[in-house]
N, C-alpha and C positions, 0 to 999 in steps of 0.2 A: 557185512562179512559174507564172502562167497560160501554157498552151501557145499558140503562135501558131496562129491558126485562119484559113485562107483563106475568104473569102466568095464565093459563097453557100454555105450549109451543105449538106452532102451526106447526113448521117445523121439530121438533125432538120429541122424547119421552125419559123419564128419569124414572128409577126405581131403588130401592135399596133393595137387599135381600141377606142375608147370607154374609154380609160385601162386597158384590160386587155391584157396581153401573153400570147399563147398560145404555149407551147413544146411542140412535139409530137415524139415519137419517130417517125421516118419511114423505117423499113425494113420495111414490111409484108410484103415477099416473104420476109424472114427472121424473121417474127413479132417484129420489133423486138429481135432479139438484140443484146446490149450489146457494144460494141467500144471500143477506145481512141479512135477517131475520134469516136464518139458522146460519150464522156466529155469529150473536148476541147471539142466543140461545145456541150454542155450547160453546162459551166463558163463558157464565153464568153457564152452567151445569158443565163444567169441573172445574171451580173455586169452585162451590158448593160441588162437590165430593171431591176435595182436602181438603176442610175445614171441612168436615163432619167426626167426630170421629167414626161414625158407618161404614165408608167406608175404606177398605184397598186396593182394586184393582178396576180398571175401565175397563170394556169391551166396546169397541167402535164398533158398528155394524150398521145395516140398516134394514128397513122394505122393503120387496120386493126382486126381483131376482137380482137386481143390487145394488152395494154399492153406486156409484154415477157416473153420466155421466159428472161431472164437472159443470162449470158455466152454469146456466140456460139461454139459448139463445132464449127462446120462445118469448121474446119481440123484437127480431131482433137485439139485441146488448147486451152489458155488463151492469149488474146492479151496477152502480157506483153512489153513492150519496156523494157529497163532499161539506162541509159547510165552510171549512177553506182552507189553501193553500195546494198545492200538497206535500209540505215538511212535513206537519203535518198528512196527511191522511195515514191510514194504510189499505192495501188491505185485503180483507176478509179472504182468505185462510191462509195468514200468521198470522192473529190474532189467528186462531185455532191452527196452528202448534206451534206457540210461547207459547201459554197457556199450551199445553201439555208438551212442553220442560221444562217449569219452575215448573211443578207439582212435588210434593214429592212422589206421589203414582204412581205405574206402570200402564201403559195403554196398553191394548191388543186389537189390531184391528182384527176383524173377517170379512174378505172380501170375497164376492162372486160376480159372474157376472162381469160387467164392473166397473172399477175404473180408470178413465182417468182425465187428467188435474188436476183441483182442487180436484177432487174425489180421487186422489192418493196423491197429495202433502200435504193434510191436515193430512195424516197418517204417514208421513216420520219421525216425531219426536216421534211416538209411540215406546214403548220399545219392542213390539213384533207385527209382522204382520202375521197373519195366513190367508192363501188363500184357495180357493176351486179349484177343477179341472177345473171348468168352468170359472175361473177368467181370465180376459183380462185387460191389462194395457197399458196406453199410456201417454206420455208427449207431446201433440200435438201442442204446442205453435207455432212452426215454420210453421206449416200447417195452422194456423189461422192468421198469420201475427201479433202475439202478443208476449208477453214476459213471461218467467217463473215467478211463484209466489210461495207463501208459503215458501219462503227462500229455495226453492228446490235445487238451484245450490250450496247451502252449505251442505244440508243434503245428497243429492243423491250420490255425489262422496265419501262421508265418508262411505256410506253403500256398494257401489258396485264398487268403483274405478272410476278414471277419464275417462278411456277408455270406459267402459260400459255406464257411464253417458253421455258421448259425443255421443255415438251411439244412445241412446234412445232420448236424448234431441234434437240433431241436425236433426235427421230424423223424429221425431214425430211418428214413426211407432208403430203399435199395436203388443204386444207380450203376450205370455201366461204364465201360472203358472209355467211350467217346467223351462222356461228361467229365470223367476223371482226368483225361488228357487235356481237355479244353480249360479246366480249372487249374491245372498245374500240379495235381496230386501225383501223376505219373509222368515219367520222362518220355516214354514212347510206347506204342502198342504194336503187337506182333501176332501172327497166327499162333494158336496154342502149341503146336509142335515146334515152333521156332523161337519162343520167348527165352528159353534157357540158353540156347546157342547164342542169341543176341546178347545176353548177359556175359557169356564167356568172351564173345568178340569184343565187347566194350572193355572187359578186364584185360584182355591181351593187348589192346591198344594203349591202355594206361601203363601196362608193364613195359611196353616197347618204347614209349615216347615221353614218359614223364619221370621226374625225379621223385623218389620215395619221400625224401625229406620235404621238398617243396609241397608235395601233395598233402602230407601230414599236417604241415603248418597251415596251409591254406584251408584245409578242412576245419581245423580248430579256430582259425580266424573267423570263418563264416559262422561257426557255432557260437563262439564266445564274444565276438566283437560286433557283429552286424546289428544287434538289437540295442546297443548302447545309445544313450540319449544324445550324445555329441560325437562328431567325427574326430575331435581333437585327440582323445586318447588313442584312437585307432591310428591316426597319423603319426603319433609318437612311436607306436610299435612298428609301423611301416618304415619310418625313418631309420630306426636302429637296425632293422633287417636289411634295408637297402644299403646302409653304410658298410655292412659286412660283406657285400658281394665281391669286391675286388679280390679278397682272399678266400672266397667260398668255393670249394672244389667243384660242387655241382654247377654253380654259376659259370665257372671257367669252362667246364666241359659242355654246358648248354650252348654257350656262345661259340666255342670252337667247333663243335659238331655242326652248328648251323652254317658257319662260314665255310666249312669243308664239305658241306652238303652230304653228310653221312648220318646214320642213326646215332643217337647219344648213348654213352655208356657211363651213367652217373655213378661215381664211386662211393657216395655216402649212403648210409643205411639208417633205418629206424629201429629203435629210438635214439641210438647213439649220436646221430647227426643233428638232432633237433636242438636248437639253442636252449640252454638250460635257464636263461634269464626270462623266457617268455612267461607272462603272468600266470597262465594256467599250469605251467610246469612247476611254478612255485607253490601253488595251492593244492596240487595233487589232482587225482582223477575226478573227485566229486566237487562241483562248483559250490 
């Protein structure tokens, strides 16, 4: 259940312009240390962006020189508030990564400076991670005597392979943007002053050239189907989707605009245009 969040936000900022929602960690005085308040506000903001018909893409960034130093330890420990049993409690980083995972709309993370612990695990379900040349990353859990969060032991090996995930997770060492790019953790690397604009440029390209519905379906196909043990159930979904294309408005526009050599103007919107029969639409947002 989503926590009640009073507005305006106090730990993040949120703005919408030109069909792009910008969600920013906004505790620069604490190097964007992650707190329960931040977790509540991020979950609220991402759900709001996903439900807003005026939003097509989300850019996830930060105020200040660092994306996030991870859990805010300024109180001498971890910010854990539990009202029920440990079986019902959801740790804060995973609430953010899970919300992004279930979103229909692409999320582009623009990272600079330090992104460690929860400051990187909350981005692992993003569809793109753009880094800056000054980016530094770490999964320091073993060095703090704690355990990975954000469902990172599921996401990270899928992104970079088990060998590299074991290296980073077991040692907890700090590594830079070049290693992150070579391993596939990040999509591209930019100068610190350019990384946010690069994220917006990517967002504008997606808005101008892709179908909202196709993008939403493809995102969830990658999330939900790519790890299945067999390709046959995936082919069954593919077949039903492709069979619908002759009467699919976006498909008609995509082909017509290509033949007419003009930019596409896709008519369908999210979530209304997403086929209701898709498996994840039947089971709801939580797999």
